[in-house]
Residue frames relative to the residue before (quaternion, step in Angstrom):
aa qw qx qy qz dx dy dz
X 1.0000 0.0000 0.0000 0.0000 0.00 0.00 0.00
X 0.6612 0.5129 -0.3062 0.4538 3.54 0.93 -0.96
X 0.6340 0.5442 -0.3323 0.4376 3.58 1.04 -0.78
X 0.6674 0.4955 -0.3048 0.4649 3.58 0.94 -0.87
X 0.6395 0.5200 -0.3315 0.4591 3.59 0.93 -0.87
X 0.6467 0.5147 -0.3205 0.4626 3.57 0.97 -0.85
X 0.6378 0.5303 -0.3314 0.4495 3.60 1.00 -0.83
X 0.6710 0.4964 -0.3029 0.4599 3.58 0.88 -0.95
X 0.6497 0.5053 -0.3191 0.4699 3.58 0.96 -0.85
X 0.6296 0.5303 -0.3318 0.4608 3.57 1.05 -0.73
X 0.6366 0.5292 -0.3252 0.4571 3.59 0.95 -0.87
X 0.6841 0.4818 -0.2901 0.4644 3.57 0.85 -0.99
X 0.6400 0.5302 -0.3255 0.4509 3.57 1.00 -0.80
X 0.6999 0.4647 -0.2790 0.4652 3.56 0.83 -1.01
X 0.6092 0.5500 -0.3501 0.4515 3.59 1.07 -0.72
X 0.6567 0.4961 -0.3014 0.4815 3.54 0.94 -0.88
X 0.6102 0.5841 -0.3428 0.4110 3.55 1.11 -0.72
X 0.5237 0.6386 -0.4170 0.3795 3.62 1.11 -0.60
X 0.7635 0.3082 -0.1783 0.5389 3.56 1.04 -0.76
X 0.7781 0.4417 -0.2258 0.3853 3.54 0.60 -1.17
X 0.5680 0.6065 -0.4090 0.3772 3.60 1.06 -0.60
X 0.7180 0.4368 -0.2617 0.4745 3.55 0.83 -0.98
X 0.6034 0.5643 -0.3649 0.4293 3.56 1.06 -0.71
X 0.6499 0.5076 -0.3239 0.4638 3.56 0.96 -0.84
X 0.6455 0.5108 -0.3282 0.4634 3.58 1.04 -0.71
X 0.6879 0.5088 -0.2868 0.4309 3.55 0.95 -0.88
X 0.7693 0.3923 -0.2065 0.4600 3.54 0.77 -1.04
X 0.1271 0.7694 -0.6055 0.1588 3.51 0.28 1.32
X 0.4686 -0.6862 0.4860 0.2708 3.57 -1.09 0.70
X 0.1010 -0.7850 0.6101 0.0374 3.54 -0.95 0.92
X 0.3816 -0.7107 0.5486 0.2200 3.53 -0.96 0.91
X 0.4492 -0.7140 0.4697 0.2604 3.59 -0.69 1.12
X 0.5780 0.5937 -0.3783 0.4126 3.60 1.18 -0.42
X 0.5963 0.5885 -0.3557 0.4142 3.58 1.26 -0.37
X 0.6747 0.5079 -0.2841 0.4539 3.59 1.24 -0.36
X 0.3445 -0.7170 0.5684 0.2102 3.57 -1.04 0.81
X 0.6795 -0.4632 0.3564 0.4436 3.57 -1.30 0.19
X 0.6292 0.5406 -0.3374 0.4451 3.57 1.02 -0.75
X 0.6243 0.5581 -0.3346 0.4322 3.57 1.07 -0.77
X 0.6928 0.4988 -0.2789 0.4398 3.57 1.10 -0.60
X 0.2312 0.7660 -0.5497 0.2401 3.54 1.16 0.52
X 0.0236 -0.8159 0.5761 -0.0438 3.59 -0.83 1.01
X 0.4639 -0.6678 0.4959 0.3047 3.64 -0.76 0.95
X 0.5380 -0.6629 0.4145 0.3151 3.59 -0.88 0.92
X 0.6388 0.5428 -0.3302 0.4340 3.62 1.17 -0.50
X 0.7503 0.4176 -0.1776 0.4808 3.57 1.23 -0.43
X 0.3832 -0.6825 0.5652 0.2605 3.53 -1.37 -0.06
X 0.1028 -0.7860 0.6090 0.0272 3.55 -0.93 1.00
X 0.2362 -0.8023 0.5276 0.1485 3.61 -0.16 1.20
X 0.4794 -0.6886 0.4605 0.2898 3.63 -0.75 1.00
X 0.6723 0.5035 -0.2968 0.4542 3.58 1.11 -0.66
X 0.7519 0.2377 -0.1469 0.5972 3.60 1.27 -0.24
X 0.0709 -0.8840 0.4602 0.0417 3.60 0.64 1.15
X 0.6697 0.4980 -0.3157 0.4515 3.61 1.16 -0.32
X 0.6430 0.5111 -0.3248 0.4689 3.60 1.27 0.09
X 0.1122 -0.7720 0.6239 0.0471 3.54 -1.15 0.76
X 0.1395 -0.8180 0.5576 0.0240 3.57 -0.51 1.25
X 0.0954 0.7992 -0.5811 0.1204 3.57 -0.47 1.26
X 0.3943 0.7496 -0.4600 0.2665 3.60 1.19 0.38
X 0.8451 0.2194 -0.1465 0.4650 3.57 -1.33 0.44
X 0.5201 0.6550 -0.4025 0.3722 3.59 0.99 0.79
X 0.5031 -0.6754 0.4182 0.3403 3.60 1.21 0.15
X 0.3045 0.7831 -0.4957 0.2197 3.59 1.18 0.47
X 0.2424 -0.7624 0.5832 0.1407 3.55 -1.11 0.76
X 0.7640 0.2257 -0.1379 0.5885 3.55 1.31 -0.29
X 0.4832 -0.6344 0.5151 0.3141 3.54 -1.23 0.50
X 0.3706 -0.7340 0.5160 0.2400 3.64 -0.73 0.96
X 0.6399 -0.4947 0.4033 0.4280 3.57 -1.27 0.20
X 0.2836 -0.7856 0.5336 0.1328 3.57 -0.73 1.10
X 0.4271 -0.7105 0.4947 0.2608 3.64 -0.70 1.04
X 0.6218 -0.6072 0.3644 0.3345 3.55 -1.13 0.69
X 0.6470 0.5488 -0.3328 0.4117 3.62 1.12 -0.51
X 0.5607 0.6696 -0.3676 0.3196 3.61 1.20 -0.47
X 0.1803 -0.7566 0.6246 0.0705 3.52 -1.05 0.99
X 0.7968 0.2390 -0.0759 0.5497 3.59 0.98 -0.91
X 0.0373 -0.8214 0.5675 -0.0426 3.55 -0.55 1.20
X 0.1044 -0.8081 0.5797 0.0014 3.55 -0.67 1.20
X 0.0899 0.8135 -0.5604 0.1270 3.58 -0.38 1.28
X 0.3561 0.7736 -0.4695 0.2332 3.57 1.22 0.28
X 0.8250 0.2571 -0.1884 0.4666 3.53 -1.34 0.46
X 0.4862 0.6034 -0.4805 0.4107 3.55 0.76 1.12
X 0.5350 -0.6115 0.4711 0.3434 3.58 -1.25 -0.43
X 0.2664 0.8082 -0.4813 0.2100 3.54 1.23 0.58
X 0.1782 -0.8100 0.5551 0.0630 3.58 -0.88 1.02
X 0.7961 0.2511 -0.1096 0.5395 3.58 1.16 -0.54
X 0.1809 -0.7289 0.6457 0.1380 3.54 -1.36 0.44
X 0.0482 -0.8209 0.5691 0.0035 3.61 -0.02 1.24
X 0.6312 -0.5498 0.3940 0.3795 3.58 -1.25 0.27
X 0.6330 0.6286 -0.3377 0.3003 3.55 0.85 -1.05
X 0.6727 0.5023 -0.3430 0.4214 3.69 0.76 -0.83
X 0.7291 0.4323 -0.2256 0.4803 3.59 1.18 -0.53
X 0.3940 0.7680 -0.4601 0.2080 3.60 1.22 -0.02
X 0.7413 0.3470 -0.2250 0.5286 3.62 1.15 -0.48
X 0.5775 0.6316 -0.3533 0.3779 3.59 1.29 -0.24
X 0.1020 0.8571 -0.4963 0.0928 3.56 0.74 1.06
X 0.6795 0.4985 -0.2858 0.4563 3.60 1.25 -0.27
X 0.3888 0.7627 -0.4623 0.2309 3.61 1.21 -0.09
X 0.1232 -0.7788 0.6132 0.0479 3.56 -0.99 1.00
X 0.8096 0.1917 -0.0143 0.5546 3.57 1.03 -0.82
X 0.0494 0.7779 -0.6246 0.0476 3.58 -0.83 1.03
X 0.0845 -0.7790 0.6205 0.0307 3.56 -0.82 1.04
X 0.0520 0.7945 -0.5976 0.0943 3.55 -0.49 1.29
X 0.2277 0.7941 -0.5283 0.1960 3.58 1.12 0.60
X 0.8563 0.1705 -0.1241 0.4715 3.54 -1.30 0.53
X 0.4384 0.6054 -0.5297 0.4009 3.49 0.60 1.32
X 0.5156 -0.6290 0.4765 0.3337 3.59 -1.19 -0.47
X 0.2430 0.8203 -0.4817 0.1901 3.54 1.15 0.73
X 0.1367 -0.7674 0.6233 0.0630 3.55 -1.00 0.94
X 0.6453 -0.5068 0.3828 0.4245 3.58 -1.23 0.23
X 0.6406 0.5304 -0.3255 0.4499 3.57 1.03 -0.76
X 0.6722 0.5152 -0.2922 0.4442 3.56 1.17 -0.52
X 0.6203 0.5242 -0.3513 0.4658 3.61 1.26 -0.10
X 0.3384 -0.7433 0.5440 0.1925 3.57 -0.52 1.20
X 0.6427 -0.6197 0.2837 0.3500 3.56 -0.84 1.02
X 0.7969 0.3063 -0.1725 0.4913 3.62 0.82 -0.83
X 0.3811 0.7761 -0.4508 0.2220 3.56 1.29 -0.04
X 0.7632 0.3503 -0.1873 0.5097 3.58 0.91 -0.88
X 0.6651 0.5275 -0.3190 0.4215 3.59 0.92 -0.82
X 0.6077 0.5678 -0.3580 0.4244 3.61 1.17 -0.40
X 0.6072 0.5614 -0.3471 0.4423 3.60 1.26 -0.33
X 0.1606 -0.8826 0.4367 0.0667 3.54 0.44 1.31
X 0.7349 0.3906 -0.2339 0.5027 3.61 1.21 -0.32
X 0.4058 0.7411 -0.4588 0.2752 3.59 1.26 0.08
X 0.1781 -0.7985 0.5717 0.0619 3.57 -0.90 1.03
X 0.8027 0.1881 -0.0620 0.5625 3.59 0.93 -0.94
X 0.0198 0.7829 -0.6211 0.0305 3.58 -0.87 0.97
X 0.0937 -0.7964 0.5974 -0.0057 3.56 -0.62 1.23
X 0.0960 0.7873 -0.5998 0.1057 3.58 -0.64 1.18
X 0.2371 0.7956 -0.5228 0.1937 3.59 1.03 0.72
X 0.8403 0.1980 -0.1384 0.4852 3.56 -1.27 0.48
X 0.4583 0.6220 -0.5000 0.3913 3.55 0.72 1.17
X 0.5919 -0.5853 0.4277 0.3524 3.60 -1.22 -0.46
X 0.2783 0.7957 -0.4949 0.2112 3.57 1.17 0.57
X 0.2119 -0.7853 0.5716 0.1083 3.57 -1.02 0.84
X 0.7711 0.1078 -0.1198 0.6159 3.56 1.29 -0.07
X 0.6165 -0.5274 0.4159 0.4109 3.56 -1.24 0.39
X 0.4368 -0.7200 0.4645 0.2742 3.62 -0.66 1.04
X 0.0551 0.7749 -0.6252 0.0749 3.55 -1.15 0.72
X 0.5697 -0.1850 -0.8000 -0.0348 1.56 -2.11 1.39
X 0.2778 -0.7375 0.5965 0.1523 3.53 -1.30 0.54
X 0.5986 -0.5900 0.3890 0.3771 3.61 -1.12 0.48
X 0.5692 -0.6270 0.4278 0.3161 3.55 -1.03 0.87
X 0.6289 0.5804 -0.3230 0.4042 3.61 1.14 -0.63
X 0.4993 0.7180 -0.4048 0.2671 3.59 1.19 -0.54
X 0.1787 -0.7964 0.5733 0.0714 3.57 -0.97 0.96
X 0.8000 0.0980 -0.0664 0.5882 3.61 1.09 -0.56
X 0.0595 -0.7845 0.6172 -0.0110 3.54 -0.92 1.04
X 0.0772 -0.8212 0.5649 -0.0229 3.56 -0.46 1.26
X 0.0649 0.8254 -0.5499 0.1101 3.58 -0.39 1.30
X 0.2544 0.8016 -0.5100 0.1804 3.61 1.13 0.49
X 0.8606 0.1730 -0.1261 0.4621 3.51 -1.33 0.57
X 0.4180 0.6099 -0.5466 0.3931 3.52 0.70 1.23
X 0.5308 -0.5869 0.4719 0.3887 3.58 -1.12 -0.67
X 0.2167 0.8314 -0.4895 0.1488 3.56 1.21 0.59
X 0.0432 0.7942 -0.6039 0.0523 3.56 -0.78 1.09
X 0.7514 0.3179 -0.1805 0.5493 3.57 1.30 -0.15
X 0.1049 -0.7367 0.6642 0.0713 3.52 -1.24 0.69
X 0.3138 -0.7856 0.4972 0.1928 3.63 -0.09 1.24
X 0.5941 -0.5881 0.4163 0.3576 3.56 -1.07 0.75
X 0.8131 0.2518 -0.2073 0.4821 3.55 -0.95 0.95
X 0.3670 0.7632 -0.4744 0.2403 3.59 1.25 -0.01
X 0.7910 0.3145 -0.1490 0.5032 3.59 0.90 -0.94
X 0.3876 0.7902 -0.4358 0.1879 3.58 1.24 -0.08
X 0.7706 0.3231 -0.1938 0.5140 3.61 1.08 -0.57
X 0.5630 0.6330 -0.3752 0.3763 3.59 1.25 0.13
X 0.0771 0.8478 -0.5191 0.0761 3.57 0.76 1.04
X 0.6627 0.5020 -0.3144 0.4583 3.62 1.21 -0.27
X 0.4906 0.6775 -0.4331 0.3357 3.60 1.24 -0.18
X 0.1358 -0.8031 0.5773 0.0570 3.59 -0.82 1.03
X 0.7920 0.1823 -0.0890 0.5758 3.61 1.15 -0.53
X 0.0019 -0.7760 0.6296 -0.0382 3.54 -0.92 1.03
X 0.0629 -0.8133 0.5781 -0.0184 3.56 -0.54 1.22
X 0.0479 0.7999 -0.5906 0.0953 3.54 -0.52 1.30
X 0.3020 0.7910 -0.4927 0.2011 3.57 1.16 0.42
X 0.8402 0.1901 -0.1574 0.4828 3.52 -1.28 0.59
X 0.4517 0.6230 -0.5033 0.3931 3.53 0.70 1.20
X 0.5648 -0.6019 0.4418 0.3515 3.61 -1.15 -0.52
X 0.2375 0.8019 -0.5126 0.1941 3.55 1.05 0.76
X 0.0720 -0.7537 0.6521 0.0377 3.56 -1.05 0.87
X 0.7501 -0.4413 0.2492 0.4248 3.56 -1.28 0.29
X 0.7102 0.4703 -0.2894 0.4366 3.62 0.89 -0.82
X 0.4669 0.6512 -0.4627 0.3791 3.59 1.23 0.24
X 0.7242 0.4247 -0.2290 0.4927 3.58 1.24 -0.42
X 0.1778 -0.7152 0.6652 0.1201 3.50 -1.21 0.78
X 0.6787 -0.4944 0.3331 0.4289 3.60 -1.20 0.23
X 0.7523 0.3581 -0.2079 0.5124 3.59 1.16 -0.53
X 0.2702 0.8047 -0.4999 0.1721 3.60 1.22 0.28
X 0.7806 0.3368 -0.1661 0.4996 3.57 0.86 -0.97
X 0.3601 0.7410 -0.4948 0.2764 3.58 1.24 0.21
X 0.7176 0.4010 -0.3143 0.4748 3.55 -0.86 0.96
X 0.6390 0.5175 -0.3245 0.4675 3.59 1.20 -0.46
X 0.0246 -0.8723 0.4883 -0.0084 3.56 0.68 1.14
X 0.7796 0.3272 -0.1624 0.5087 3.59 1.10 -0.62
X 0.3537 0.7470 -0.4986 0.2614 3.60 1.21 0.26
X 0.1089 -0.8130 0.5709 0.0345 3.56 -0.83 1.01
X 0.7924 0.1766 -0.1145 0.5725 3.61 1.06 -0.61
X 0.0099 -0.7829 0.6207 -0.0420 3.55 -0.84 1.10
X 0.0567 -0.8076 0.5866 -0.0241 3.56 -0.62 1.18
X 0.1149 0.7795 -0.6063 0.1073 3.57 -0.59 1.21
X 0.2102 0.7858 -0.5420 0.2114 3.55 1.05 0.82
X 0.8362 0.2197 -0.1611 0.4760 3.55 -1.30 0.46
X 0.4500 0.5995 -0.5257 0.4020 3.53 0.67 1.23
X 0.5398 -0.6143 0.4525 0.3556 3.62 -1.10 -0.53
X 0.2520 0.7972 -0.5078 0.2073 3.58 1.01 0.83
X 0.2080 -0.7621 0.6012 0.1204 3.55 -1.11 0.78
X 0.7546 0.2635 -0.1495 0.5821 3.55 1.30 -0.36
X 0.5892 -0.5465 0.4472 0.3928 3.55 -1.25 0.34
X 0.5150 -0.6445 0.4528 0.3382 3.63 -0.93 0.77
X 0.4467 -0.7399 0.4426 0.2390 3.61 -0.91 0.89
X 0.8856 0.1034 -0.0419 0.4509 3.52 -1.37 0.50
X 0.0662 0.8186 -0.5627 0.0947 3.55 0.61 1.16
X 0.6331 -0.5336 0.3873 0.4056 3.61 -1.19 0.44
X 0.5686 -0.6619 0.3819 0.3047 3.57 -0.93 0.94
X 0.7001 0.4769 -0.2743 0.4551 3.60 1.11 -0.56
X 0.3649 0.7488 -0.4853 0.2657 3.60 1.25 0.07
X 0.1056 -0.8114 0.5742 0.0265 3.56 -0.77 1.08
X 0.7698 0.2047 -0.1200 0.5926 3.58 1.14 -0.61
X 0.0114 0.8010 -0.5946 0.0691 3.57 -0.61 1.18
X 0.0501 -0.8149 0.5760 -0.0399 3.57 -0.50 1.26
X 0.0695 0.8108 -0.5697 0.1149 3.56 -0.52 1.28
X 0.2152 0.8062 -0.5205 0.1812 3.59 1.13 0.61
X 0.8548 0.2065 -0.1214 0.4604 3.54 -1.34 0.38
X 0.4477 0.5827 -0.5374 0.4138 3.52 0.72 1.21
X 0.4856 -0.6303 0.4896 0.3567 3.60 -1.14 -0.56
X 0.2044 0.8254 -0.4999 0.1642 3.56 1.13 0.71
X 0.2277 -0.8184 0.5219 0.0773 3.56 -0.72 1.12
X 0.8279 0.0181 0.0227 0.5602 3.59 1.10 -0.52
X 0.3045 -0.7137 0.6040 0.1817 3.51 -1.40 0.29
X 0.4473 -0.7157 0.4587 0.2781 3.63 -0.64 1.05
X 0.6029 -0.5433 0.4451 0.3784 3.54 -1.24 0.52
X 0.8476 0.1244 -0.1283 0.4996 3.57 -1.03 0.89
X 0.2565 0.8014 -0.5072 0.1862 3.60 1.21 0.41
X 0.7249 0.4725 -0.2551 0.4314 3.57 0.91 -0.93
X 0.4607 0.6786 -0.4511 0.3519 3.60 1.24 -0.04
X 0.6575 0.5227 -0.2993 0.4526 3.56 1.15 -0.66
X 0.7611 0.2509 -0.1491 0.5792 3.59 1.18 -0.54
X 0.0437 -0.8775 0.4774 0.0122 3.59 0.57 1.18
X 0.6836 0.4786 -0.2919 0.4673 3.59 1.25 -0.15
X 0.3980 0.7372 -0.4831 0.2546 3.61 1.21 -0.03
X 0.1093 -0.8241 0.5558 0.0048 3.56 -0.72 1.14
X 0.7762 0.2117 -0.1054 0.5845 3.58 1.13 -0.65
X 0.0282 0.8169 -0.5682 0.0947 3.57 -0.44 1.27
X 0.0352 -0.8062 0.5901 -0.0249 3.56 -0.67 1.18
X 0.0633 0.7892 -0.6032 0.0968 3.54 -0.71 1.21
X 0.2068 0.7987 -0.5337 0.1856 3.58 1.08 0.69
X 0.8432 0.1832 -0.1297 0.4885 3.58 -1.25 0.52
X 0.4626 0.6079 -0.5110 0.3941 3.55 0.64 1.21
X 0.5286 -0.6237 0.4657 0.3387 3.61 -1.20 -0.46
X 0.2151 0.8122 -0.5127 0.1765 3.56 1.08 0.73
X 0.0876 -0.7716 0.6289 0.0378 3.56 -1.01 0.89
X 0.6960 -0.4492 0.3423 0.4435 3.58 -1.28 0.20
X 0.6766 0.5117 -0.2915 0.4419 3.57 0.95 -0.91
X 0.6783 0.5197 -0.2871 0.4328 3.58 1.16 -0.53
X 0.5964 0.5843 -0.3629 0.4138 3.58 1.26 -0.08
X 0.5769 -0.5609 0.4431 0.3952 3.62 -1.15 0.46
X 0.6602 -0.5288 0.3521 0.4007 3.59 -1.18 0.48
X 0.6979 0.4353 -0.2618 0.5048 3.59 1.11 -0.62
X 0.4218 -0.6981 0.4767 0.3277 3.57 1.23 -0.02
X 0.7026 -0.3880 0.3349 0.4937 3.55 -0.76 -1.12
X 0.2748 0.7498 -0.5390 0.2679 3.54 1.02 0.86
X 0.2963 0.7297 -0.5266 0.3200 3.51 0.50 1.37
X 0.4209 -0.7759 0.4045 0.2392 3.57 -0.36 1.23
X 0.6470 0.5428 -0.3360 0.4170 3.62 1.08 -0.53
X 0.6237 0.5804 -0.3503 0.3890 3.61 1.10 -0.62
X 0.1371 -0.8037 0.5777 0.0389 3.56 -0.76 1.12
X 0.7852 0.1560 -0.0640 0.5958 3.58 1.11 -0.69
X 0.0015 0.8156 -0.5737 0.0748 3.58 -0.55 1.24
X 0.0469 -0.8129 0.5800 -0.0245 3.58 -0.65 1.14
X 0.0470 0.8072 -0.5777 0.1115 3.55 -0.55 1.31
X 0.2412 0.8042 -0.5096 0.1882 3.59 1.12 0.59
X 0.8429 0.1821 -0.1378 0.4872 3.57 -1.27 0.57
X 0.4485 0.6150 -0.5174 0.3910 3.55 0.64 1.22
X 0.5622 -0.6102 0.4447 0.3373 3.61 -1.20 -0.45
X 0.2902 0.7804 -0.5011 0.2360 3.56 1.12 0.67
X 0.2149 -0.7737 0.5813 0.1312 3.57 -1.06 0.77
X 0.7512 0.2651 -0.1685 0.5806 3.58 1.31 -0.21
X 0.5030 -0.5979 0.5171 0.3493 3.53 -1.24 0.45
X 0.3638 -0.7597 0.4894 0.2259 3.62 -0.63 1.05
X 0.6219 -0.5126 0.4269 0.4103 3.54 -1.29 0.29
X 0.0950 -0.7961 0.5973 0.0231 3.52 -1.07 0.80
X 0.5439 -0.6079 0.4714 0.3352 3.55 -1.32 0.25
X 0.5702 -0.5925 0.4446 0.3553 3.56 -1.17 0.50
X 0.6101 0.5631 -0.3439 0.4386 3.59 1.26 -0.32
X 0.5297 0.6690 -0.4070 0.3258 3.61 1.14 -0.55
X 0.2083 -0.8079 0.5444 0.0869 3.56 -0.94 0.94
X 0.7971 0.1326 -0.0647 0.5856 3.62 1.05 -0.70
X 0.0037 -0.8057 0.5902 -0.0503 3.56 -0.82 1.05
X 0.0998 -0.7898 0.6051 0.0081 3.57 -0.70 1.19
X 0.0795 0.8017 -0.5835 0.1026 3.59 -0.54 1.23
X 0.3320 0.7731 -0.4900 0.2282 3.59 1.20 0.32
X 0.8448 0.1927 -0.1689 0.4698 3.53 -1.33 0.58
X 0.4114 0.6036 -0.5532 0.4004 3.50 0.68 1.27
X 0.5578 -0.5878 0.4460 0.3801 3.62 -1.10 -0.65
X 0.2726 0.7966 -0.4901 0.2256 3.54 1.17 0.68
X 0.2287 -0.8030 0.5410 0.1016 3.59 -0.81 1.02
X 0.8063 0.0158 0.0187 0.5910 3.57 1.12 -0.63
X 0.3568 -0.7121 0.5639 0.2184 3.54 -1.30 0.32
X 0.1758 -0.7833 0.5923 0.0690 3.56 -0.51 1.23
X 0.2485 -0.8191 0.4990 0.1352 3.57 0.04 1.31
X 0.6153 0.5690 -0.3580 0.4117 3.60 1.02 -0.70
X 0.6736 0.4734 -0.2886 0.4887 3.59 1.19 -0.50
X 0.7728 0.3914 -0.2087 0.4539 3.59 0.78 -0.98
X 0.6038 0.5668 -0.3743 0.4172 3.61 1.12 -0.46
X 0.3936 -0.7189 0.5106 0.2598 3.62 -0.60 1.07
X 0.3025 -0.7717 0.5354 0.1622 3.57 -0.63 1.14
X 0.7012 -0.4644 0.3146 0.4401 3.60 -1.18 0.32
X 0.6417 0.5339 -0.3373 0.4351 3.58 1.02 -0.69
X 0.6558 0.5099 -0.3167 0.4578 3.58 1.22 -0.44
X 0.6039 0.6057 -0.3574 0.3752 3.54 1.14 -0.52
X 0.5532 -0.6267 0.4299 0.3413 3.58 -1.10 0.63
X 0.7246 -0.4582 0.3000 0.4184 3.53 -1.31 0.19
X 0.6732 0.4879 -0.3099 0.4611 3.58 1.04 -0.72
X 0.1056 -0.8594 0.4985 0.0431 3.57 0.50 1.21
X 0.5382 0.6228 -0.4136 0.3892 3.61 1.16 -0.44
X 0.5974 0.5806 -0.3572 0.4225 3.58 1.13 -0.62
X 0.7706 0.3276 -0.1576 0.5235 3.57 1.16 -0.58
X 0.1945 0.8056 -0.5335 0.1693 3.55 1.05 0.73
X 0.7311 0.3464 -0.2199 0.5450 3.60 1.21 -0.47
X 0.6615 -0.5193 0.2997 0.4504 3.54 1.23 0.41
X 0.7696 -0.3206 0.2573 0.4886 3.59 -1.30 -0.23
X 0.5449 -0.6892 0.4034 0.2555 3.55 -1.17 0.66
X 0.3802 0.7524 -0.4797 0.2436 3.62 1.22 0.00
X 0.0994 -0.8225 0.5600 0.0017 3.55 -0.78 1.15
X 0.7921 0.1780 -0.0749 0.5790 3.58 1.15 -0.59
X 0.0308 0.7997 -0.5951 0.0731 3.57 -0.78 1.08
X 0.0611 -0.8026 0.5933 0.0051 3.55 -0.72 1.08
X 0.0100 0.8196 -0.5674 0.0790 3.56 -0.68 1.21
X 0.4030 0.7311 -0.4785 0.2724 3.62 1.19 0.13
X 0.7373 0.3918 -0.2994 0.4618 3.57 -1.21 0.48
X 0.5706 0.5340 -0.3983 0.4801 3.58 1.26 0.40
X 0.5798 -0.5721 0.4338 0.3851 3.57 -1.19 -0.44
X 0.3821 0.7267 -0.4744 0.3176 3.54 1.25 0.54
X 0.1982 -0.7711 0.5950 0.1097 3.53 -0.95 0.88
X 0.4905 -0.6407 0.4885 0.3321 3.60 -1.01 0.74
X 0.5617 -0.0459 -0.8062 -0.1803 1.61 -2.42 0.53
X 0.6288 -0.4994 0.4291 0.4136 3.51 -1.35 0.19
X 0.4982 -0.6563 0.4627 0.3270 3.64 -0.83 0.88
X 0.4985 -0.6709 0.4611 0.2979 3.57 -0.82 0.97
X 0.6049 0.5755 -0.3524 0.4227 3.58 1.10 -0.73
X 0.5902 0.5742 -0.3637 0.4355 3.57 1.15 -0.59
X 0.6891 0.4637 -0.2695 0.4873 3.55 0.93 -0.91
X 0.6225 0.5426 -0.3422 0.4483 3.57 1.10 -0.63
X 0.6710 0.4887 -0.2900 0.4762 3.55 1.02 -0.84
X 0.7959 0.2432 -0.1075 0.5439 3.55 0.73 -1.15
X 0.0816 -0.8656 0.4938 0.0173 3.54 0.39 1.26
X 0.6573 0.5014 -0.3164 0.4651 3.58 1.23 -0.26
X 0.3797 0.7444 -0.4757 0.2746 3.59 1.27 0.04
X 0.1582 -0.7978 0.5784 0.0631 3.55 -0.87 1.02
X 0.7984 0.0634 -0.0315 0.5979 3.60 1.20 -0.47
X 0.0028 0.7573 -0.6527 0.0235 3.52 -0.99 0.99
X 0.0957 -0.8027 0.5883 0.0193 3.59 -0.63 1.13
X 0.0212 0.7983 -0.5992 0.0570 3.57 -0.64 1.18
């Protein structure tokens, strides 16, 4: 029991780390007395709050170009402008930058000068959502921990793009134009510490190949994925949160073991084409199967039997860990089978 509790606490801790670890590193306190008058140089297009001397606010100003960034700046806010290019020159003194927000501009790949981003050796967070990018920009600084590229037109990932990004923990590519041939077997090579990968709302028909081994959160909602290869999850043994809502998964497209993967704690398969409840692990805690074509629940198939349970049987003295089950939008008629409640004694909510 203690081992399982420790595992769950570890998962939650590491998941939180995807965001909070870098935030704690970034938000260091600086004494305003440490800055000279010269240090407080501020571009006329922007706002430099005296109480936050390392931040530069240039958002919502109709800017078409990036102003020269003072050397003291750590946090740069340029979102919601009309910027089309990222040249090197504005950043030549900005050696301390940790955070750049360029969301909601008009930036294209052709507009990014080759060394403009890679020269920022301390950059941790890069936000380029809602722009005009057609491929993942490269080269990027090795220091980068989060790359946010949602809602662009990305359809290509050039070979070697991620090869030096061993510090990246979060990659957001949702709502782009990725198709299966955008990936090679080594596309994600180099992402040794990636924990969250979001490729929801693309045009994938297959699961992306050879994901980083440390991936814990995988979001693939709103694609056209029809199946999952046998032993697919062997490559990502730490995956704990898996979202495949709004795809085209059928019973025939699932591995023979279904989702009997001990690391998975939260599994979302809503709005697919399943007619049966797939096999699951005794470790699973949340299962979303609403809006499929399921007519009945065969508890003898889905209930993890004693032979399926791990060696640490004390962890399962109250049975499998499932606490939340959603089955509404199927063809199941109440009442809930009593055998279901007998098997999953920790269930707190069942929605039919």
